[in-house]
NUGU-84498 format. One record per residue (C-alpha): x, y, z. Coordinates in steps of 0.02 Angstrom, whole numbers, plus 32768, in hexadecimal, padded with zeros to 4 digits. Each point is the difference from the previous one (the first is absolute). Layout:
XYZ...
END
This chain:
2E7407F7F44180557FC67F647FD480157F4C7FCB7F687F9D80707FC07F777FBD7F827F847F58804C7FD37FE880AF7FBD7FD6807180927FFB80BA8029808B7FE0807E805F7F727FAF80A7804F8028806D7F7A7FB580A37FFF7FA480077FF17F4480B07FBC800080847FCB807B80AE7FBD800880547F7D806C80B2803F801480867F7E80158046805E80947FB580828072805A809780437F788016808280077F66806F7F93802980967F7C807680438045809280687FDD7FE580B87FF18069809F7FC47FD980AF7F60804A80468062805D80868073804C7F7E7F6C80367F987FA3804C8093809B805F8037802380437F527F4D80387FDF7FFA805980A8809E80617FCC7FDD804A7F5480AD804F7FF8804B7F5280067F957FC57F6E802280A07F9E80BB7FDF800A806D7F6B7FD67FDB7F94809880097F437FEE7F427FF180077FEC808B7F7F80797FA47F8C7F9E7F5D80147F5B80567FDD804880537F6480427F587FC57F527FB780197F9B80857FA6806B80737F9580537FDB7F597FFE7F797F7A804B7F7B80717F7F801680897F7F7F7880187F82807B804680037F97809F804D7FF880AC80017F7880857FE7803280B6803A7F8A808B7F8D8001809980267FAA80A67F787F8080257FA8800F7F5980267F4C7FD47F847FCD80877F7C807B7FC280187FBB7F517FF17F4C803C7F5E8022805D7FB1805E7F6E80307F7B7F807FCE7F7280747F51804A80098001801F7F45802E7F4D7FD37F7C7FBF80777F7880707FB780317FDC7F4C80197F4480057FD27FA680A07F5F7F997FF27FC9804080AB800380B47FBE7F767FEC7F7E7F7B804F80708076808D8030802280277F477F487FFC7FD47FD1806F8094806580907FB77FE47FDD7F477F9680837FA87F957FC87F6E80077F44801E807D7F797FD07FEE801C7F45801E80BC8004807B80437F7F80318099806680B08002804B801980B680357F85800D809080007FE980BD800D7F518048802A7F5B7FAD7FF17FD87F4780347F707F91800D7F44800C80B07FC5802980477F6C7F9D7F7F80177F75801180B77FD18017804D7F547FE880B88028809A80687FD7801B803380B57FC47F5980467FBC7FF980B28017807180957FC3806880927FF080BE7FF97FEA807C808D801580BC8015807C8025808B7FC480B5800F7F557FC48039804F7F97808A80648098803A7F68806E801C7FD980487F547F527FFE7FBA7FD27F777F858047802D7F567F6D80247F8D80567FB37F6980437F5F804C7F767FDF807F80017FBB80B1807A7F7880357FBC7F4F800A805A7F90807D7FE87F45801F7F7A7FDB808180537FE080A77F967F648018805D7FB07F6F80B380318028802E7F5E80598070805B807A805F80607F7A803480B480287FEF802D7F487FC480B4800F80798035808A80957FB17FA87FD680517F597FE680AD804B809F7FF6806880687FDD7F647F9F80837F9D8021808B807D80BA7FDA7FFA7FFB80027F427FA680A880058083804F8071808D7FC07F947FAE803D7F607FE180AD804980B68010803580407FC27F587F94807D7FA18041808F806C80B37FC77FDF7FDA7FF17F467FBE80B27FFF80A480408045805D7F987F7F7F9B80537F76802380AD804680BA7FD8800C80017FC17F4D7FA7809D7FC48080806F805580907F9E7FB57FB780207F537FD680B680237F487FDA7FEC7F8D807E80527F8E7F9A806F7F738038807180277F9D809D7F60803480587F897FD97F71802B7F8B7F7280757F9380687F787FEF80847F9F7F937F8680817F7780197FD07FEC80B77F46802C7FF37F977F68802A7F487FDC7FF87FB3801780AC7F767F827FE2804C7F757F9580977F9480277FDB7F527FBD80577F6180367FF37F5F7F9E802C7F50802E80177FB17F5580057F457FDD803C7FBF7F587FDA7F4B7FD880897F7F7FEB80337FFA7F497FA0809F7FD88053806A7F7A7FD2807A7F788051801E7F59803E80B17FEE7FD980157F49806180A27FF2809B7FCA805F80027F467FE1800E7F74807E7F8B7FCE808D7FF1805480A87F927FF380987FEC80BC7FE68047804B7F5F806A809E80017FA3809C8035800A80A380627F868024808C7FA880A47FDC7FF3803580B7807D8060806C80597F6980487FE87F49802A80467FA7809880277F477FF080337F7B807D805C7F5E7FDD7F837F867FB67FE67F4D80387FF17F6C7F8A7F897F78803C7FE67F4B7FCE7F52801E7FBC7FBD7F4E8000803A7FDD80B27FB180A2803B7F5A7FDB7FAB80007F568054801C805380A980B37FC38011805D80A57FF08065802A809B7FC780B5800C8055801280A980AA7FEF7FAD7FFC806D7F6580A9804D802480597FF57F5980BB800C800E8073805A7F8980457F5B7FC47F5C7FB47FC17F9680987FD57FD580017F457FF980BE800C80BF7FFC7FF77FF87FC97F497F4B801B7FC97F6F805C804E800680BE7FFD8075803F7F76803C80B47FED8045805D7F69805C80A47FE9800F80717F6880AC7FB97FDB7FB17F567FE0803B7FA8809E7F827F80804080147FB780AF7F957FA1807E7FC68074808B80347F79807B7FAA8055809480417FC680A97F7D7FC1807B801C809380757FF780837F767F7E80647FA2802380337F4C7FB580A57FC57FF980207F457FC880A47FB37F6F80007F867FDD80677F657FB0808E806380A48024805B806280087F5E7F7F80777FB77FF0806C809C80BD8015800B800E80337F4A80687F657FDD8080802180897FCA7F5E80567FEF7F5A7FA87F6C7F8B800B80337F4A7FFA7FBF7F7F7F847FE87F5880527FBF7F527FDA7FE77F5D805E805F7F6E7FB77FDF7F46800A80647F7A805980727FB37F7D7FFD7F487FD480787F9C806D7FE4806F80977FB37FC980A37F4480097FEC80017FC57F4A7FC07F517FD980417F847F817F91804C7F7A805A80A680187F678056804A7FFB805C80A57FB07FAD80968008809F80697F8B80948003803E80AD802F7FB5806D8088803680B280227FC480A2804F800680AC7FB27FD380AF803C7FD3807D7F77801380BA80217F9880777F97800380BC7FEC7F5E805D80297F777FD37F857FFF80AD7FB080BB7FFB7FD5802A7FEF7F4780757F8B7FA4806B808F7FBE80AA804E8026800580AD8051802F804E7F587FD57FC37F5280B480247FCA80347F7180737FAD7F847F8A80A17FCD7FA980587FE480A77F6F7F9D80477FFD7F8E7F6880BD7FED7FF080387F497FFA7F487FCC800180027F4180097F817FBF7F857F96809D800B7FCC7FE280B4800F80B680357FAE803B7F5F7F677F9B802E7FFD804A80AE801380B27FBD7F4580197FE87FD880A580537F6E7FA980547FDD801180B9803D7F7480707F497FD780207FDA7FEE7F4680987F907FEA7FD07F9380937F4D7FF07FC4803F7FC97F53806A7F7C80557F6D7FC5806A7F8B7FF97F6A807B7F937FA2802C7F8C808F7F4C7FEC803A7FB17FE57F567FAB7F567FE680767F877FA97FD07F4A7FE980357F948091803E80658094
END
């Protein structure tokens, strides 16, 4: 769940200024394999020392040059990704999916709400800040009770699925994203402990550091998000136009997969080849645009997530809970540049962007504060555009989430 950017909002965690350095000292996202991560987390002594995985995790999350993000390579995940995005493109754009969308749409086709179970929005004609998408709570599908705040999941009626395995594909990818996020957070916790020891900081490993890995037992939302072709928003504080302006997620962590860019008009006409949405490294706009990451040193790079990888980026809660030992990562979503594939002669994009995110939250009663008030200066060090300052509210996670929901679900003209 991301904060809005262009309109004043309780959780508009956006940057007030930015720079575009001519050269970047950080050129790529640190990467490990799933097997390496599993092995390291199962052997805490390895993570507590200077193992190769421990070094990669520290590079990802500790210090001014860290992007607050790590990429995890998973055998076979490229197929899980393809199946999930295939179903997502079909549900969002295919003319045969209209009944399926409407069967899981709460509040009717003109509803303004976007943070709720099921489908919302109207692809190709949307002006809501977070556009169109499908939300579900993974915890509910894994046996937890319905979350009282979010509500019960709303899936497309099976009678309208036209043979699509939408639900199974989405949940398969989501469960892999959950495992990876859990492992990354555990590794990040050890990185924070190691950093504290190196600075002779007294840290309570059994209490304050546990907040980094504490997760809500009832709420783990996934969102398939579709952004219309040629959609962009002016970031009035940073300057320039973005699909999503610069912001920091206020949760514990967010897991991303490599997005797919779709010829919107062809898809709406029913001519999109959803069976072959494998986007290669050579022609994926995510290599130059798409998800952008920034570190405190001012380096800005495309996340450039491989098709068999999941990227996990820490949110503001993790930076607060670690007393500033870990870094949350500002990110944005950039547009395809003129002259690129997918841009017409008028210089506007012909491709919409579909992606899938998994958003990990701390328990609702947790507070957006560091363990000790004296950590405030460390937490806010190198604060890019005041993003962490805006997250440093002292509110409970529940209060923050409800503020976000109230803003995103408020009536606003055409939706």
